[in-house]
Each structure stands twice: as C-alpha cells, then as structure tokens.
C-alpha positions as CSV (number, residue, x, y, z in Angstrom):
1,X,-6.0,-9.9,2.6
2,X,-8.1,-8.7,-0.4
3,X,-6.2,-8.0,-3.6
4,X,-7.2,-6.1,-6.7
5,X,-5.4,-7.5,-9.6
6,X,-5.3,-4.5,-12.0
7,X,-4.5,-4.4,-15.7
8,X,-4.0,-1.0,-17.3
9,X,-3.6,-0.2,-21.0
10,X,-2.5,3.3,-21.7
11,X,-3.0,5.2,-24.9
12,X,-0.2,4.6,-27.4
13,X,3.1,5.8,-26.0
14,X,1.8,7.0,-22.7
15,X,2.9,4.2,-20.4
16,X,6.2,5.7,-19.2
17,X,4.5,9.1,-18.5
18,X,1.7,7.5,-16.6
19,X,4.1,5.4,-14.5
20,X,6.2,8.4,-13.7
21,X,3.2,10.1,-12.1
22,X,2.0,6.8,-10.6
23,X,5.3,6.3,-8.8
24,X,5.7,9.9,-7.7
25,X,2.2,10.7,-6.5
26,X,-0.2,7.7,-6.5
27,X,1.8,5.0,-4.8
28,X,2.8,7.3,-1.8
29,X,-0.8,8.4,-1.4
30,X,-2.0,4.8,-1.4
31,X,0.6,4.0,1.3
32,X,-0.5,6.9,3.5
33,X,-4.0,5.4,3.5
34,X,-2.7,1.9,4.2
35,X,-3.2,0.3,0.8
36,X,-0.3,-1.8,-0.4
37,X,0.9,-1.7,-4.0
38,X,2.8,-4.5,-5.6
39,X,4.2,-3.6,-9.0
40,X,3.8,-2.3,-11.5
41,X,4.9,-5.0,-13.8
42,X,5.4,-4.1,-17.4
43,X,4.0,-6.2,-20.2
44,X,6.8,-7.6,-22.4
45,X,4.3,-8.2,-25.2
46,X,2.6,-4.8,-25.2
47,X,4.5,-1.5,-24.6
48,X,1.3,0.2,-23.5
49,X,0.2,-2.3,-20.9
50,X,1.1,-2.8,-17.2
51,X,-0.2,-4.7,-14.2
52,X,-0.2,-4.1,-10.5
53,X,-1.8,-5.4,-7.4
54,X,-3.5,-3.3,-4.7
55,X,-4.0,-4.9,-1.3
56,X,-6.4,-4.2,1.5
57,X,-6.5,-5.8,5.0
58,X,-10.0,-7.2,4.5
59,X,-13.1,-6.7,2.4
60,X,-14.7,-4.4,4.9
61,X,-11.8,-1.9,4.7
62,X,-11.7,-1.9,0.9
63,X,-14.5,0.6,0.1
64,X,-13.6,3.1,2.8
65,X,-9.9,3.1,1.9
66,X,-10.7,3.5,-1.8
67,X,-13.1,6.3,-1.0
68,X,-10.4,8.1,1.0
69,X,-8.2,8.0,-2.0
70,X,-10.7,8.8,-4.8
71,X,-12.5,11.5,-2.8
72,X,-9.3,13.0,-1.6
73,X,-7.8,16.3,-2.8
74,X,-4.9,14.8,-4.7
75,X,-7.1,12.6,-6.9
76,X,-9.9,15.1,-7.4
77,X,-7.7,18.2,-8.1
78,X,-4.7,16.6,-9.8
79,X,-4.4,13.0,-10.6
80,X,-7.9,12.2,-12.1
81,X,-7.5,14.9,-14.8
82,X,-4.0,13.9,-15.7
83,X,-4.0,10.1,-15.4
84,X,-7.5,9.1,-16.7
85,X,-7.1,10.7,-20.1
86,X,-3.9,8.7,-20.6
87,X,-5.8,5.4,-20.2
88,X,-7.4,3.4,-23.0
89,X,-8.9,0.9,-20.5
90,X,-8.4,-0.9,-17.3
91,X,-9.7,-4.1,-15.7
92,X,-9.9,-5.1,-12.1
93,X,-10.2,-8.6,-10.7
94,X,-10.9,-9.0,-7.0
95,X,-9.3,-12.0,-5.3
96,X,-8.8,-13.1,-1.7
97,X,-5.7,-14.5,0.0
98,X,-7.5,-17.1,2.1
99,X,-4.4,-18.2,4.1
100,X,-2.8,-14.8,4.4
101,X,0.1,-16.1,2.3
102,X,0.9,-12.8,0.7
103,X,3.3,-10.7,2.7
104,X,4.2,-7.3,1.4
C-alpha cells in the first residue's frame, strides 16, 4: 500500500468548517474511487492543524485515482473553490507499507 501522510493548516478558525465539508463530501468521494482515508487527527498543539492519511493500493494506481478525484465534477465545481481558500498550507509525504501491515 502507498500512503500519503498529509498535514493541513487552515486559516485561523477555519478547521472545524473545513472538516465538516471534508467529512460530508470529500471522504465519501474518495471512498467511491477506492482511496482509503484514515483520520483526520486533530493537533492538540495547534487549533488550525490536522493530519490524515490517504491510501492507495499501489504506486501505479495513485495518479489515476487522484486524477479521477481532482478532475471530477465534485472537486472542480464545488470543493476546490470552497476548501482551498480555507487552507494556509498543506504538506504531503509519500510512504510505502512494504509488508502490507496497514489494514484499513
């Protein structure tokens, strides 16, 4: 499994609003495509930061699955224009589960 370890920092006070939309719209859309989401996990130290992991079966499937989401109607017509302005920054680290130890 290939995992994106994602860190998001929202603009001040926007984390709860971002996560409400993330839970309602983004996570179900990811699931329909076959991407797995673990989290989000809320930072205890920073009220505007959260973390989550997004999983893919393998490296070859990652780009096509991401394209299906980011080129899809939901992202293009709704989520991109709502969620992206709430973010201050985000970081992604790509890791591999070499033994398939992660079971979601």
